[in-house]
Phi, psi and omega in degrees: 000123170295159183292335182260003178300141178282118191236130175257121182252111182274122178088050185282351181267350183277177176309307180291308183296321177294327178292312178298319174299310179308315182289327177293317176296321181297329178269007175096006179283127193242354184248061184265113179250149182197156178225149171282154177300336176290331184259335180216114173270101184299349184274349181262101184308319181302311181293318183298313176304315178301318184294311185288329177291328178284320189267329175053059183283155183265332183227140181232123170258115178267089180251002181286136179194158165270118177234165181179171178271191189303318181297316175295317179293328183278330181277325180238064186292322182296319182296317180291322179286316184297300183300322180284325173294320180293319172301312177297311177306312179301307176301309182289326175294312180299326178291321172301304190290342176259010172054045175300158183284317186206146177228135173249116178264125179261121172259215182209147174289358179289353181289348185276154175312153179296327180243039181293144182298143178263133000285157187275112173272165179296341177284354181274353179307131175069019186259008180186176187287153176270169175290129189292329186294329181236023181306314186296317179296318181293318179298323177293321181294315174308312187299322177303310176308305192290329177299309183304312178309303187298317176300316180297325180286313187277325188239004176062029176289171174238076184249126181235157182234144177226145177244100180275152177288197179294128176251158174206162182148196178301141187072015173289168179263125183247013174293122183295344182268335186239352187280164178273176195296317186293305175304319180298324180285325172303313184290314181303307179297325178291319181291328176291323180298314182292318179298339197051050176288155177278332185223165161231132182265132170241136183294145174080188185278343188084004184275330183299148179248143176223158181251144178225133181239125174292142187298328177290331170289321179300316178297316176306318186285322186293323181286330180291318180292321173307323187269339191231358185232133170223136186162157181283326187293123171293159190234128175287148170234122181197191174255349176081008175212153180235176178221149174286150182303332182285323174291319173304311184301313178302320180296311180296318174307318183291311187290328185277330183090028176278130190256007182267210184246155177262125179252121179262119183273096181284001178272351180264153181293152176267336184082196179298130189305322181201142181221100184230129178263150181279113182258025184300312178308309185299310177304316176290341174277354170107024177229132176231148171296153183230347181272118179291164179290326181290317176297322185290321178295318182295322176297314185294326178290319171304309178300317176306308179298327185270345186233009176231169177281059191286342183282350179239135177292135175303143175282000000 
């Protein structure tokens, strides 16, 4: 991508899209276009077609998606599969018909089978059953990968797909009902610190292991791949190492400055024992994550303090 190339970032307000825009601007890209969901409903084919015809972007980062945690996925499965299929279909098709130079589609590691061997390599896609709680969302994301592959094969497009591991950072969701584990723990420990609480409860035994990638590292990776990778094979993006929830909780407790105890509620479910992506292909392409988990959590906590009502305990 030339520095003056016209770049469209779909989903620019989210954790991923906002990180991509910050990184593009940091690198000197100056012709970035985006629209809020209020101005452009990506589920509406007519609106998407008009946008592409008017703007004629050269490169597209497709980071827009309907996302949520286990509860949201379980309660609104139809919304998750319908909205994501519509968003992807409209943007990918409009990109093809308007002859964009390259598109990068962002998926999710939930595409992998529930019992995929660890670490999860790209070759395990469609090799087993999915986790039932987020199956509709996963199927939509798998469809996005397959759409990119099919358009490349039939129309000669240059569409690539990436599958990031668990992400965190600025513009993350810190709502305790719908957030993922790392931002939820940041908020829990912060509120306990403000309240001078004696303990913080963490669900499960603390033994499951998870991998976490800071959003700025993800943005660095997708821009690198946009500039350096062409191919039908989708690419995992991660750090290649994981940490137990117990160790994660201890780390966040220390960074936040909570002085009480951690109580593990073993009556609550642990979830999948381990979810780690195989980043061999990504590393062989010449990219590795650089932001450590400690550094990333400190940055995420700083953003939380500066951008939420963090001085007042939630009611």
